[in-house]
N, C-alpha and C positions, 0 to 999 in steps of 0.2 A: 905461366903468369902467376903471379903474386897470390899465395894461399897461406902467407904466415899474418899473424895477429899479435899483438903484443897487449897484455892486460895488467893494469898499475892500480894498487891500493896502497895510500900509505897507511903505517900502524896508529891506531890511537892508543890511548894510555891502558886502556882495558886489556891484557893480552887475551887474545884467542885467533882461531884459525879465520882468513877471510873466505867466510861460506859463502858467501855471495857469488865472489869470482871463481872458485872451486868448481861449481854448479856450471857458470858460465863454462868455462874451461873445458867441461866434460862435455858438454852440449856441441860446441864448435868442434870439437876433436870427433865427435860421433859424424858429424857431417861433412869430415874430410878436411879441415883445417888444421894448418900447424899452429901451435898456441906458446906464446912465450910468458910466463906470469911472474909481475914483481910484486913480493911482500916487502916492504921496505921501509926505514927510516926515513923523517925528511932530510936527511942530511945525505941522502944519497941521489937527490934528483940529477945532480949534473951525470951521476955514472948511468943513469937509466935513460939520461937523453942522449948519450954519446951510442949507447947501443941502439936505441928506436932509431936514430938517425943513420948509423953505419947499416943496419939492415933494410931498412923503407920499409916496413909493414904494410900491409893492405890497409888497417888502419890502427892507431893506439886507442885502446879503451881506458879509459880511467872511472874506476867506484869511488862516488865520492859523500860524505857526510856532513851534515852542517855542522862546521865547529874547525878549530884551528886548522884541522886536516885539509880545508881546504885550500891552505896556503900554499902547500907543496905542489898541490893537484894544478892551481894556477900557473905556478912558476915553470911546471913543467910543460904545459902546454903551450906555454909563451914560447920557452926555448924550441921547442921544437918548430914550432909554426915560425920562428925569428929565421931558422937554418933551412927550413924546408917545407914551403907553404904545400907540398904537392901530398902529403901526409895526412888523411883526415884523423881529426881527433873529435872521439867519441865520448862523451860523458854518461853516465848512468848511476843508479844508486837512489839514494833517498831525496838529495837535495836536488839532483836534474829531475827528477820524477816529479817532484812537487814545484818547480820552478822551470821548467821547460824554456820559455820564452826569455827570462832573464838570462839563463844562460847562453842561449843562441842570440844576445844581445851582444856576446864576447865575439870580436874577431879569430880570436883564440880557441873557437868552439864551433865544430861544424855539425854536427849532430848530437842528439840527445836520445836515450834509449827509456822511455817511459813505462814504470812498473817492474814487474818481471821480466827476467829477460832471454831465458833460454831459450824460446821461442823467436822473438823479434830478432836477437841479437845475428841468429844464423841466419834470417832472409836477409837482414841489412848486409851480413858480410857476403852473401850471395850475390846480392844485387850490385853490390859494390865490385865484386871479382869480375862479373860479365858485365860490367860498366850500364846497367838497367836502371831504369826510373825507380826512385824509391818511394812515389805516390801511394802505391796499393800497400805498403808493409803497415799493419798496425801497430799502435804505441811508439812513434818514434817521433822526432822533431827533425826538423834541416832546415837548410836556408837555399836559394835560388838568386844569387846576388846577394841584396839586401833583405828579401822578402823571405818572412818565416812562413813555415807550413807544420802543423802539427797532426798526425794523422787521429784517427779514432781508437780509442782505447782496444786492445785485443781483450779476447774472451781468455778468461783465468782456466787453463789445463788443470785436470784433476788427477793425473797419473801422476803422481810427484817421485814414484818408481824410475820412471823413467831416466832419470839422470841421480848422479851420485857425485860426491867431491871427489874431485883430482888430485889427490892426496901429492903424487909425484913432483907436483911443480912447487912445492915451498918446503922449507927445513920446518917441519913437525916441532921441533926442538923447542924454537922460538916462540912457538904457542902454547907449550903447556905451562901449568903453573902449579903451586901449591896451596891447598884450599883443604878443609875439613880432616886436617890429619894426612892428607894425600900429599904425594910430590911430582906426581906426574899427570895432571886432570888437563882434561880437553873440554872445548865446548862443542857442541852439537845441538842438531834442531830433530825436532820428529815432525813438525807441522810448519804451516804457515798462515798469517793472519790470527784474525779473531774475531768471533761474534758480535765483542759488546762494544759500548759505545762510550768508551771515556773520554770527556771533552777534554782533554791534554793530551791525546796517545797521538801519534801520526801513522797508526795501524789502520785507521779509519779510511783515511784520504789514498794510502798505498793500496790496502787489499780490499776496499772498500765494503769491509766487515764480513768477507769472506773466508772462512775455515777451512783448510785441507790438510791430509795427517800424511806423513810415509809409510808406509806398513811397516808392522811391527818386524816382520821377516828381514826386509831392509836394514833398520835400525840395528838388528840384533849382529847381522851379516859386518856393518860397518864397526861396530864396538869389536867385535870378534877380532877384526882385521887389525883392529889398531893395538889390541891387546896381545896380538901374536906377533906383529912387525915393529911395534913402538912402545910395548912394553908400559900400556897407560895403565894407571890406579884408581883412577876416579874419572867420573863424566857430570860436567852441568849441562843439564838440558835448557837451553836459552830460549825454547818458544815462548809468545807472550803469554802462553797459556794452557799449561803441560797437559789440565786433567779432562780435556772436553770429550775426549773420548776413553772413557776409562777403562771399558774392556780391552783397547790395546796396551793403554799403559802397563795395564796388571801385567799382560801378556810378556812386556818387553823387560821389565823390570825383575821378573821373573826368571830372565831367562838370561840377561846380560853377566851376573856373578861378578859385579863389581860394585864398590860404592859410588853414591851418587847424589846429586843436589838439583833441585828444579825450582820455575816459578807457578805458584798456582794462585787461585784466589781463594779469599776468607771461608766464602761461604760453600765451596765445593769440598772442603774437609770434613772427616766424619769418622766415627770409631772403624767401619769397615774399611776406608781408604787409608787410614793411619796404621792398623794392624798388618795390612799388606805392605804397605813401604815401610815398616819398622823390620818385618821379617826379612826384606830383600834388599838390605843396602841402601837407604835413606840416610845421609846423614843432615841435611838442611832441606828446608824449604822457605823460598823467599818469597812472601805475601806483600802485595803491594796495598798497605793499609791507608795511605796519602792522609786524611784528616781523623780527628776527634770529635769532629762537627757532625752531625748528621745532617743539617742543612746544607752543607759544603759536600758532602758525600752525593746527595740528592743532584745539586747543581751539578756535579760534573759525572752525572748520570752512572756513578759507580755501580750501583746496582746491589749495594749491600747495605748491611746495618751494623754500627758501631757494634752489637750485640754479637756479629760473626766473626769481628776482630778479637774480641775477648775470647771467643768460644776455640778460634784458630790459636793463640797462643795458650789456653786449657789444654788441648788435644797436642800439641808440641809437647809439652810438662810433661802429660800424661805419659806419651811414648817415647820420651827421652830421643826426641828429635830438634835439632835446633832450629828454631824459627828465627829467621831475617826479618822484620818488618820495617817496612820504609815508609815516610811519612813524606809531605812536602809542606810548604807555607809559601804565603802572598799570592793565593789564588785569586783572581778578578772574583769580587762580592764578598773575599771573606774581610770579616771584623776581628776586633780585639777579641772580642768572646768566643769566637772560632778557634782563635790561635790557641787561648788559653786552654780551650777543652782539648786541643789536642795535644797540650804538654799533661794536661790531667792525665790523658789515656797512656799517655806514654810512662808518666809514673807508676800508674797502675800496672801496667803490664811489667815494667820490671824490678818493680816490688815484688809482686805476687809470682811471676813465673822468672826460676832461672835460668832454663832455657831459652828465653828471648833476648834477643841482640836488635838494636834498632840502627838502624840508615838513616841520617838525617835529624832533625826536617831539613831538607834540601829546600833552596827559593827556587817558586815557581819558574820557570823560562819558558814564555810564549815562542815555543815551535811552531815552524809552517805547518800548515794541511790539520790543523785541528780546532775545533770550534772556542775554544780557550783564546786562539788566538786570534780569530776573528774578533772575538770579547775584547780583547786587550787592545785591538786596534781601535774598537768605539770608545773604552774608557782613557784614550791618547797614548798608545803605546805606539812609538814611531819604528816600525823595522827597516832594517838597513835596506837602502835606497841602491846599492848594487853589488853584485858577486864578491867583491873583493871586501867591502864591509862585513858580508856575511862570516867571512874567516876570524873576525874578532869578536865574534857574537857569543857571549857564553852567559850564564845566568849572574854572573859578579860585574858585568859590565852593561847589561842591558837597564833601561831605565822603565821603570814599572810605575806610572803616574799617581797609581791608586794606593801604593804602599807609601805610608805616612813616614814609618820609621825602618827603612830597609836597613841600616846596621843592627838593628836589634835582632830583625829577622834573619840574618845572614848570623849573627853571634847565636842562634838555638845551636846547630849542630856540632859546634865547638863546645858549648854550654854542657849539652847532652851527653858526649861523648867521654867527656870528666865527670860529670854528676852519675852517670849511670851503666857505660860501659867499663869504668876502671881498668883503664889501658895502661900496658907497662911503661918505662920510660920515668926521667926525671919529672916530665912535666906534670905527672899524676900526683906526685908527692906534695908539689908547690904551688899547685892551685885547684884541686879537687875540692876541699873545703869551700872554696869562693863560689865553685859551681854549685855545687849542693845547695848553699845558701840561694843562689841567683835561682835556681830552678825551683826550690819552694816556695819561694815568694814571687815568681814570676816578674825578678827585678831584670830587664834586660839590658839597660843602659849602659853607657860608659864601659865597654868591654875590654878595660884595659889589659888584661893577663893575655889576650890573643896577640897583642904587640909581645908580649914576655916571652911568651912561649915560642913566638916567633925566633925571638932574640938569641933565646939558650939553644936551640936547633940551629942556628946558624953561626954561633961562636963555641967552636969546639974547643977551646980551653976553659971555658967556664962549664961546659957539658962535663968534661973531664972530673972537673974539681967537684961537681954536685954530685957526680957517680959515685965518688970516693966516698962524700960525707952522707947520701942516700941510698945508696946502693944501687944496683940495677933497675930495681921497679920503684923507685922514686918512695920506700918506705922507710928505708934506712936499714934494710935485713937486707943481707948478702944473700 
């Protein structure tokens, strides 16, 4: 009887382990199934397809994100179905959970797993193995002929210690990166979900504002295992909100004996937290500031004040911890005045606090499953009509009808990078003064220097010549 399951996820640009699939693999193996997991680049579709077709598993499960990573997932699914209609194709992950009906409209997708997968994927596998009906499995979608069936969502389970990442299924070297002065840094999570209500965040739809934590003991065990067996020297906690359970967090950071960074909310930071973090290896904190306009922070239900953002930057400076503050622009309802408030806040932060690094402002993207997605549709945004079109959906390609000068907003990130963050490279020396002028005078039109910098990067001969003239950091100094 077929007991083998193939799991596939195509790599994103952000270097990190496929934690969702690793937890799924652990759940399946603990239920007696044999798992083979592929965490591969998009150019390996044919290789993966050949192996799946050769071994004829119980099903092939693909974890999919709303991005260009959909393309290889679509191609792989089509290739398998073209050669063998009898191998079930099961999609899961964020996109399939938000658009189950749209996924099931495609003849190359047989079933979808909606939301967290550990429990429902095991029941799905058991029912497929023994040829049972799927109708009593919570949190899935399937087809009988052309008719679709979406079952009621399952109850979130609270014992997150029940499963752990099945590290044996991946080459961990492919998932390590350099950051905050460390060379072997890995991304982990200590919790799932978030109780807050940010209007741009997919968490609300996926986790229904439910938060649950993995125990401190389990996290410490994971990190000790990775230190001993894979020589990691840094950790990034990728939780949506690292500081919800402060007691647990303090226990973790006090015992892992390794440098780390995490995502936190601005208002959660205070002297007590920062003192503990500084004493226990914290190298950076990622703060979702989003906007310098209080009106916009209120519209997005961020539940913070502009003064909270400033205070978070002050605390990062005081405790010598890098503060990575992210901003966005182009929200529904945002005016030019709101945008200038964001620019003013960024200027204030970087001029006063040397430990602050700014990310963005990135152009707002109306991803599905969020309140602002629905608001964007009301304002004229037209989402992709088919699954294949979502594969080309990016912040640079989507049309935001309420944004009158999209090019100006898109140039903000480039301008900010050169005006405030002082990057190394020739472009810093060539155009930094232009960007400082633009930022100071809020002049965002005709960003010709973006094309100039793109040309310099593309033209290696010019690049080498200017390096000779200006030096490696674009200042003229060797």
